[in-house]
VOGU-3710 file (C-alpha; in Angstrom, 3 decimals, decimal comma):
1> xxxxxxxxxx> 33,407/115,272/-92,395  31,356/115,866/-95,532  28,398/113,822/-96,374  28,668/111,895/-99,500  25,803/111,672/-102,113  25,413/108,018/-101,353  25,008/108,765/-97,566  22,543/111,419/-98,324  20,480/109,194/-100,522  19,775/106,750/-97,594
11> xxxxxxxxxx> 19,277/109,492/-95,010  16,661/110,991/-97,257  14,964/107,656/-97,799  14,865/107,024/-94,096  13,160/110,365/-93,716  10,442/108,861/-96,046  10,101/105,894/-93,643  12,145/103,470/-95,654  13,809/100,884/-93,269  14,504/98,118/-95,720
21> xxxxxxxxxx> 15,895/97,762/-99,303  15,914/94,461/-101,363  18,851/94,087/-103,631  22,006/92,554/-104,996  25,513/94,015/-105,067  27,604/95,146/-108,032  30,408/97,618/-108,606  27,933/100,148/-110,116  26,537/100,663/-106,789  29,671/100,232/-104,486
31> xxxxxxxxxx> 29,317/103,691/-103,177  25,728/103,117/-102,138  26,522/99,832/-100,417  29,302/101,554/-98,481  26,885/104,265/-97,434  24,345/101,717/-96,144  27,147/100,526/-93,729  28,180/103,916/-92,594  24,622/105,289/-91,893  23,921/102,420/-89,581
41> xxxxxxxxxx> 26,584/104,020/-87,292  24,532/107,338/-87,405  21,470/105,746/-86,103  19,508/105,644/-89,369  19,727/101,875/-89,969  18,223/100,644/-93,308  18,388/96,839/-93,646  19,753/95,443/-96,986  17,963/92,139/-97,837  20,277/90,284/-100,266
51> xxxxxxxxxx> 18,136/88,324/-102,644  19,709/85,731/-104,941  18,768/87,599/-108,033  17,757/91,176/-108,869  14,412/90,055/-110,292  13,639/88,519/-106,920  14,549/91,737/-105,117  12,068/93,611/-107,296  9,441/91,038/-106,480  10,217/91,388/-102,850
61> xxxxxxxxxx> 9,896/95,215/-103,030  6,453/94,740/-104,763  5,361/92,227/-102,039  6,586/94,749/-99,395  4,452/97,344/-100,999  1,413/95,120/-101,308  1,516/93,860/-97,681  2,254/97,219/-96,065  0,813/99,933/-98,512  4,172/101,646/-97,939
71> xxxxxxxxxx> 7,118/102,338/-100,467  8,962/99,211/-101,525  12,534/99,875/-102,505  14,955/97,707/-104,530  18,458/98,287/-105,708  20,790/96,959/-108,386  24,009/97,629/-110,100  24,188/99,158/-113,590  23,905/97,164/-116,803  22,895/93,613/-116,189
81> xxxxxxxxxx> 21,668/94,170/-112,752  19,441/96,951/-113,628  17,987/94,838/-116,483  17,240/92,051/-114,179  14,992/94,212/-112,186  12,507/94,766/-114,858  10,089/91,701/-114,542  9,496/92,434/-110,882  8,927/96,177/-111,621  6,344/95,351/-114,306
91> xxxxxxxxxx> 4,640/93,292/-111,810  4,467/96,317/-109,464  3,356/98,420/-112,331  0,516/96,337/-113,475  -0,823/95,698/-109,927  -0,423/99,403/-108,891  2,178/98,907/-106,127  4,451/101,759/-105,092  7,944/100,824/-105,698  11,298/102,751/-106,082
101> xxxxxxxxxx> 14,191/101,269/-107,953  17,602/102,690/-107,425  20,120/101,707/-109,995  23,780/102,405/-110,711  25,304/103,704/-113,860  28,672/104,065/-115,608  30,518/107,048/-114,464  29,434/110,413/-115,825  32,677/110,880/-117,714  32,148/107,561/-119,500
111> xxxxxxxxxx> 28,471/107,830/-120,421  28,222/107,968/-124,182  31,501/106,161/-124,573  30,200/102,631/-125,167  31,675/101,824/-121,670  31,548/98,451/-119,929  28,057/97,855/-118,608  26,697/101,145/-119,897  23,123/100,729/-120,853  20,806/103,535/-121,803
121> xxxxxxxxxx> 18,837/103,137/-118,594  16,661/106,156/-119,230  15,299/104,354/-122,195  15,266/100,967/-120,573  12,967/102,141/-117,711  10,993/104,613/-119,715  7,925/102,319/-119,906  8,030/100,540/-116,539  8,722/103,633/-114,597  7,149/106,026/-116,999
131> xxxxxxxxxx> 5,729/108,326/-114,324  9,178/109,162/-113,054  12,616/108,035/-114,274  15,654/110,364/-114,001  19,433/110,262/-113,778  21,314/112,254/-111,218  24,021/114,253/-112,752  24,847/116,794/-109,910  24,707/116,514/-106,072  22,302/119,344/-105,867
141> xxxxxxxxxx> 19,765/117,252/-107,848  19,619/114,262/-105,479  17,194/115,689/-102,923  14,494/116,512/-105,422  14,990/113,262/-107,258  14,344/111,132/-104,156  11,510/113,209/-102,940  9,763/113,208/-106,320  10,281/109,583/-106,845  8,918/108,672/-103,491
151> xxxxxxxxxx> 5,950/110,838/-103,698  5,062/109,889/-107,191  5,387/106,189/-106,453  3,174/106,495/-103,479  0,596/108,860/-105,031  0,313/107,175/-108,412  0,875/103,535/-106,964  3,477/102,809/-109,538  7,290/102,030/-109,939  9,613/104,937/-110,249
161> xxxxxxxxxx> 13,432/104,866/-110,854  16,380/107,028/-109,929  19,732/106,297/-111,875  22,816/107,239/-109,879  26,271/107,246/-111,871  28,928/105,445/-109,733  31,304/108,432/-109,588  28,505/110,772/-108,332  27,828/108,350/-105,430  31,338/109,219/-104,124
171> xxxxxxxxxx> 31,246/112,976/-104,333  30,237/115,328/-101,444  26,614/116,164/-101,216  25,641/119,785/-101,724  22,282/121,221/-100,943  20,630/123,291/-103,759  21,590/126,933/-103,459  19,017/129,664/-103,043  19,249/130,594/-106,690  17,791/130,451/-110,100
181> xxxxxxxxxx> 17,442/127,035/-111,786  17,408/125,173/-108,496  14,691/122,932/-107,011  13,824/122,726/-103,320  11,686/119,897/-102,211  10,428/118,381/-98,950  9,455/115,052/-97,462  5,921/113,683/-96,984  2,723/112,418/-98,576  -0,686/111,642/-97,132
191> xxxxxxxxxx> -3,167/110,103/-99,476  -6,176/112,375/-99,932  -9,753/111,310/-99,155  -11,406/111,736/-102,471  -15,257/111,677/-102,560  -17,401/112,272/-105,748  -19,929/115,264/-105,725  -23,261/114,778/-103,895  -25,275/114,826/-107,075  -23,235/111,834/-108,413
201> xxxxxxxxxx> -23,618/109,919/-105,148  -27,380/110,605/-105,341  -27,449/109,153/-108,844  -25,536/106,059/-107,677  -28,045/105,507/-104,901  -30,908/105,839/-107,145  -29,446/103,182/-109,526  -28,847/100,762/-106,568  -32,270/101,402/-105,229  -33,765/100,577/-108,615
211> xxxxxxxxxx> -31,880/97,303/-108,877  -33,551/93,989/-107,796  -30,459/91,735/-108,404  -27,308/93,705/-107,242  -23,843/92,133/-107,884  -20,682/93,759/-106,236  -17,215/93,086/-107,547  -14,128/94,207/-105,469  -10,472/94,363/-106,087  -7,323/95,522/-104,440
221> xxxxxxxxxx> -8,494/99,018/-104,481  -11,197/98,117/-102,092  -8,666/97,121/-99,283  -9,422/98,972/-96,148  -13,148/99,157/-96,950  -14,187/95,609/-96,045  -16,837/96,891/-93,551  -18,322/99,276/-96,022  -18,493/96,715/-98,825  -20,160/94,233/-96,487
231> xxxxxxxxxx> -22,684/96,990/-95,454  -23,282/97,667/-99,109  -24,197/94,013/-99,768  -26,525/94,033/-96,696  -28,259/97,237/-97,790  -28,781/96,108/-101,427  -29,295/92,390/-100,807  -26,463/91,706/-103,225  -23,525/89,252/-103,281  -19,843/90,008/-103,305
241> xxxxxxxxxx> -17,416/88,567/-105,879  -13,625/89,108/-105,664  -11,057/89,748/-108,353  -7,836/87,934/-107,659  -6,110/90,963/-106,105  -9,224/91,633/-103,899  -8,963/88,025/-102,496  -8,448/89,237/-98,998  -10,700/92,278/-99,093  -13,664/90,652/-97,538
251> xxxxxxxxxx> -13,651/87,240/-95,767  -15,007/84,044/-97,069  -17,044/83,208/-94,101  -19,796/85,568/-95,150  -22,611/83,606/-96,747  -23,173/86,070/-99,655  -19,339/86,174/-100,590  -19,288/84,154/-103,897  -15,399/84,107/-104,003  -12,989/84,663/-107,026
261> xxxxxxxxxx> -14,273/85,674/-110,463  -12,784/84,806/-113,893  -10,951/81,843/-115,277  -9,916/80,986/-111,669  -13,258/81,858/-110,231  -16,197/80,093/-108,753  -19,535/79,020/-110,123  -21,511/81,334/-107,712  -19,621/84,241/-109,052  -20,283/83,259/-112,672
271> xxxxxxxxxx> -24,059/82,756/-111,781  -24,374/86,046/-110,048  -22,736/87,935/-112,893  -24,970/86,294/-115,453  -28,095/86,970/-113,484  -27,741/90,427/-112,102  -29,480/93,537/-113,301  -27,051/95,899/-111,386  -23,339/95,801/-111,168  -21,129/97,891/-108,826
281> xxxxxxxxxx> -17,351/97,519/-109,188  -15,286/98,830/-106,391  -11,462/99,218/-106,778  -10,946/96,703/-109,597  -9,865/96,663/-113,180  -10,726/93,033/-113,745  -9,915/92,375/-117,397  -12,165/89,490/-118,613  -15,370/90,926/-119,926  -16,863/87,615/-120,645
291> xxxxxxxxxx> -17,187/86,987/-116,961  -19,168/90,129/-116,525  -22,729/90,773/-117,496  -23,520/91,237/-121,170  -23,831/94,692/-122,455  -27,317/95,976/-121,713  -28,049/93,345/-119,107  -27,129/95,427/-116,067  -26,844/98,982/-115,056  -23,278/99,749/-113,997
301> xxxxxxxxxx> -21,503/101,825/-111,387  -17,757/101,912/-110,842  -15,840/103,417/-108,030  -12,063/103,966/-108,427  -9,403/106,393/-107,252  -7,827/106,415/-110,756  -9,971/108,034/-113,417  -7,919/106,251/-116,120  -9,368/102,872/-114,906  -13,053/103,580/-114,831
311> xxxxxxxxxx> -15,466/102,718/-117,640  -12,983/100,376/-119,214  -14,246/96,927/-118,771  -17,985/97,365/-118,880  -20,198/100,275/-120,271  -20,817/101,833/-116,862  -23,791/104,092/-116,386  -21,963/105,990/-113,689  -18,287/106,365/-112,947  -17,369/107,586/-109,452
321> xxxxxxxxxx> -13,779/108,835/-109,122  -12,917/108,562/-105,352  -11,208/106,290/-102,806  -13,223/103,165/-101,910  -13,763/103,728/-98,238  -14,636/107,463/-98,273  -16,999/107,065/-101,321  -18,829/104,086/-99,863  -19,183/105,847/-96,535  -20,829/108,842/-98,368
331> xxxxxxxxxx> -22,938/106,582/-100,475  -24,318/104,127/-97,983  -26,595/106,623/-96,118  -28,325/107,470/-99,360  -29,249/103,906/-100,156  -32,683/102,629/-99,244  -32,137/99,248/-97,526  -34,046/96,313/-99,117  -35,392/93,098/-97,559  -33,352/90,111/-98,604
341> xxxxxxxxxx> -35,508/88,321/-101,131  -35,093/85,531/-103,747  -31,929/86,874/-105,267  -29,980/86,986/-102,031  -31,316/83,579/-101,129  -30,155/82,154/-104,510  -26,717/83,644/-104,061  -26,335/82,163/-100,503  -27,588/78,764/-101,715  -25,117/78,852/-104,644
351> xxxxxxxxxx> -22,263/79,572/-102,182  -23,303/76,672/-99,896  -23,625/74,371/-102,886  -20,210/75,532/-104,105  -18,344/74,755/-101,000  -19,788/71,247/-101,021  -18,651/70,705/-104,502  -15,275/72,038/-103,727  -14,958/69,647/-100,735  -16,159/66,608/-102,975
361> xxxxxxxxxx> -13,642/67,643/-105,689  -10,849/67,721/-103,106  -11,605/64,215/-102,032  -11,813/62,663/-105,504  -9,054/59,990/-105,753  -6,080/60,740/-107,784  -2,587/59,335/-108,678  -1,217/59,768/-106,104  -2,500/63,023/-104,527  -5,345/65,320/-105,557
371> xxxxxxxxxx> -3,801/68,754/-105,439  -7,072/70,255/-104,205  -6,835/68,158/-101,120  -3,732/70,035/-100,071  -5,632/73,338/-100,269  -8,796/72,094/-98,657  -6,954/70,726/-95,576  -4,933/73,912/-95,339  -8,107/76,063/-95,490  -9,314/75,057/-91,918
381> xxxxxxxxxx> -5,846/75,248/-90,555  -4,940/78,876/-91,822  -3,318/80,600/-88,745  -5,104/83,887/-87,674  -3,476/86,698/-89,536  -1,464/84,718/-91,866  -0,206/86,006/-95,277  -0,867/83,613/-98,223  0,898/83,983/-101,546  0,453/81,923/-104,769
391> xxxxxxxxxx> 2,486/81,685/-107,991  0,965/81,755/-111,441  -0,001/78,324/-112,532  -2,412/75,712/-111,501  -1,633/76,450/-107,842  -3,418/79,789/-108,391  -6,636/78,000/-109,286  -6,807/76,329/-106,001  -5,550/79,358/-104,066  -8,376/81,425/-105,663
401> xxxxxxxxxx> -11,198/78,818/-105,073  -10,435/76,418/-102,172  -9,240/78,658/-99,322  -11,526/80,305/-97,009  -9,816/83,548/-95,965  -10,838/85,105/-92,715  -10,679/88,705/-91,383  -7,171/89,951/-90,716  -5,523/87,640/-93,392  -3,571/88,988/-96,286
411> xxxxxxxxxx> -3,212/87,400/-99,677  -1,646/88,328/-103,019  -0,693/87,034/-106,392  0,812/88,531/-109,506  -2,733/89,809/-110,787  -2,233/91,603/-114,106  1,268/90,509/-115,225  0,520/86,885/-114,116  4,208/86,146/-114,015  5,813/83,074/-112,765
421> xxxxxxxxxx> 8,291/83,205/-110,023  6,505/85,693/-107,494  5,187/83,367/-104,837  8,239/82,688/-102,907  9,785/86,205/-102,845  6,411/87,686/-102,016  6,326/85,345/-98,964  9,844/86,286/-97,926  8,727/89,947/-98,109  5,834/89,154/-96,085
431> xxxxxxxxxx> 8,144/87,752/-93,357  10,258/90,758/-93,414  7,325/93,224/-93,193  5,339/91,063/-90,608  7,904/88,871/-88,916  5,346/87,942/-86,232  2,841/86,345/-88,838  2,824/82,972/-90,573  3,568/83,274/-94,261  2,497/80,525/-96,747
441> xxxxxxxxxx> 3,568/80,241/-100,301  1,576/77,941/-102,624  3,519/77,330/-105,720  4,012/74,789/-108,671  7,133/72,880/-109,356  7,782/75,063/-112,465  7,845/78,240/-110,397  9,826/76,522/-107,683  12,609/75,422/-110,147  12,559/78,816/-111,912
451> xxxxxxxxxx> 13,722/80,723/-108,737  12,089/79,225/-105,640  14,997/76,713/-105,028  17,495/79,582/-105,120  15,466/81,765/-102,748  15,464/79,022/-100,196  19,093/80,191/-99,660  17,632/83,581/-98,717  15,214/82,002/-96,273  18,132/79,987/-94,820
461> xxxxxxxxxx> 20,143/83,216/-94,345  17,434/85,327/-92,626  14,888/83,162/-90,947  16,317/83,179/-87,507  15,771/86,888/-87,143  11,826/86,633/-87,664  10,057/86,622/-84,347  7,783/83,771/-85,717  9,960/81,459/-87,815  7,064/79,866/-89,689
471> xxxxxxxxxx> 7,138/80,259/-93,429  5,712/77,342/-95,233  6,126/76,699/-99,005  3,933/74,091/-100,592  5,212/72,709/-103,877  2,805/70,948/-106,248  5,236/68,396/-107,531  3,683/67,060/-110,743  6,661/67,250/-113,078  4,553/69,180/-115,531
481> xxxxxxxxxx> 3,956/72,932/-116,425  0,390/72,101/-115,631  -1,570/75,284/-116,222  -0,075/75,494/-119,669  -0,710/71,945/-120,374  -4,480/72,488/-119,573  -4,565/75,681/-121,592  -3,061/73,879/-124,601  -5,898/71,180/-124,370  -8,952/73,535/-123,610
491> xxxxxxxxxx> -8,005/76,539/-125,697  -5,822/75,286/-128,657  -7,085/71,575/-128,800  -3,539/70,346/-128,816  -2,228/67,326/-126,745  0,384/67,792/-124,189  3,783/68,400/-125,677  6,267/66,639/-123,621  9,281/68,605/-124,818  7,859/71,856/-123,525
501> xxxxxxxxxx> 5,870/70,613/-120,552  8,103/67,900/-118,840  10,077/69,114/-115,793  13,014/67,391/-114,121  12,221/65,376/-110,993  13,562/67,136/-107,891  13,076/66,166/-104,259  12,242/69,647/-102,877  11,916/68,293/-99,258  15,255/66,793/-99,393
511> xxxxxxxxxx> 16,800/70,153/-100,658  15,135/71,992/-97,875  16,555/69,555/-95,317  20,065/70,047/-96,818  19,798/73,656/-96,024  18,887/73,221/-92,363  15,181/73,860/-92,999  12,463/71,319/-92,764  11,312/69,129/-95,650  8,139/67,216/-95,671
521> xxxxxxxxxx> 7,338/64,674/-98,468  3,738/63,818/-99,183  3,025/60,920/-101,415  -0,331/59,622/-100,140  -3,684/61,427/-99,381  -3,490/60,052/-95,893  -0,356/62,159/-95,284  -1,796/65,541/-96,336  -3,469/66,643/-92,960  -0,540/65,581/-90,794
531> xxxxxxxxxx> 1,977/67,495/-93,143  0,091/70,685/-92,574  -0,041/70,218/-88,868  3,638/69,487/-88,648  4,500/72,492/-90,802  2,374/74,923/-89,049  3,814/73,914/-85,668  7,363/73,888/-86,836  10,272/75,843/-85,237  11,716/76,773/-88,669
541> xxxxxxxxxx> 10,675/77,305/-92,347  9,199/74,208/-94,051  8,915/72,917/-97,666  6,094/70,487/-98,377  6,888/68,505/-101,397  3,445/67,116/-102,379  3,488/64,591/-105,337  0,237/65,457/-107,122  -1,687/64,204/-110,038  -1,134/66,493/-113,124
551> xxxxxxxxxx> -4,438/65,064/-114,698  -6,694/66,849/-112,206  -8,205/69,660/-114,349  -8,169/73,268/-113,140  -11,819/73,713/-114,472  -13,173/77,234/-115,178  -16,465/78,138/-113,605  -18,186/77,814/-117,071  -17,010/75,799/-119,873  -17,844/77,010/-123,252
561> xxxxxxxxxx> -18,701/74,956/-126,338  -15,350/75,940/-128,006  -13,403/74,787/-124,877  -15,329/71,491/-124,947  -14,561/71,010/-128,688  -10,904/71,804/-128,179  -10,631/69,412/-125,148  -12,090/66,557/-127,097  -9,746/67,242/-130,115  -6,772/67,169/-127,695
571> xxxxxxxxxx> -7,999/63,868/-126,361  -8,232/62,426/-129,734  -4,526/62,889/-130,153  -3,577/61,735/-126,619  -2,656/58,079/-126,090  -2,582/55,554/-123,558  -2,641/56,102/-119,785  -2,542/59,806/-120,020  -5,785/60,033/-121,982  -7,531/57,476/-119,627
581> xxxxxxxxxx> -6,347/59,585/-116,433  -7,229/62,937/-117,919  -10,759/61,897/-119,000  -11,386/60,198/-115,766  -10,338/63,118/-113,794  -12,325/65,543/-116,040  -15,599/63,557/-115,773  -15,172/63,131/-111,959  -14,525/66,920/-111,284  -17,352/68,005/-113,579
591> xxxxxxxx> -19,723/65,596/-112,021  -18,412/64,872/-108,487  -21,662/63,698/-106,923  -22,390/61,351/-109,741  -18,761/59,951/-109,981  -18,755/59,322/-106,148  -21,746/56,944/-106,703  -20,343/55,131/-109,613
//
């Protein structure tokens, strides 16, 4: 029997190591869905994970890529299904995750005829998959479209897209003939080990040797180079700050790791950047220049595999294009090891002080529960090797600051796009890629209502096939789009606008129970520790519905005069109990030691 194009698509993807596709059905991909069923009988099983929405399928493919380093694949029908993929694909694009989108299209005979669900998909995906987006028009094309889309996605760490008209899916596959105007491709990609020239490495060593106050900033590009980054800090006497996507690169149990940087960052990271005389950035395109040294304050070195990303955020003296691990391994023997003096001691003291402040802030009374307490109590209970995701919103602040990640753990968030709605599908992807690990999603009620509730149905459908059933979703239930509320207060000087910020009251624990999962409702601080103990020892996925105080401020590491003025202006226009609660919490969190004595 002849092989159909749709069957060949998945056989070829199987040769690329793809064993899972996240998607949602539609008649524009009926041929492909039938092929998934057929190839299983040929011993080339590829699992289809049916999300509740195509956007969630794209988020899952992005999470798959982030947590494995391998190609994530999502699939959607023509027209509306393809359109729904876009936000998740932009998340992958902006966080440099290799994802392949396979989408259906109207039949070739109908294209250009304003047919039902006919959308100009080439144009639609031209930006998000700009490195490679093509439409298959003949069977002979299919092999090289798959091979090039997979290889480019992996090598460029970007989304790519193949558009397959529905009639082409059903025709017999034909290999390209040995003739003119044909393309003959092969499977396989191994990332190169790129190391800068010796002369540039010598220059980098000289800069680091001359520095007395070295600061190191790592991002996702430093993953796999944890040992080398720590050795660099030890050799230079510097400290290590982490961009959000580098959250799990080095563990937080190192006394010289200052934690996250930026709006969601820590005071030790701020202090280190404001005081350093030498900055080395490894695998990060952290965007907020106000949290980096002022121009002229520090000599700068950047290491990145992508030349397009170097020298962008700070006027670096030296840009080294190479992969982080190989470059650091070549650089380290050239560096003169320094004794750890006042600079390192100040960094370590700052880190110790910060964790004390964080603990104090977590235990400040709130109405009814301080959200930081949920994260503080989780931190010491994090299971070995767990995978922790967060959504955009106020939950991201506590995820970035309050958790002490240990070696072997993984963590991610929507870094550059900062989109809502990624936390739960990321965690679902984590369970499919690492079914023996505990996955924990930390999300706000806005993100949970946006799509997390629906994806609990996906959890219900699949959880029994995971070797370790534990997937815990913490919902910060404050009936407020809290991060935006605080941004309005601190940046625009506007009071909270109820029409835009209020959220419907939902009992998330009861919804989980309804689905046969486990729901835990937390309404008092005394219930927090027990909730985590029960959730992390459960025999099924758990939703912790924590009723938390929306007045607890997600303070930045440094408050500017402009932010202070804006906040005061917003309070002048805020009335009654809300103003009292916000002001009380702001004072207590800015001065926890003083507040605890009054």
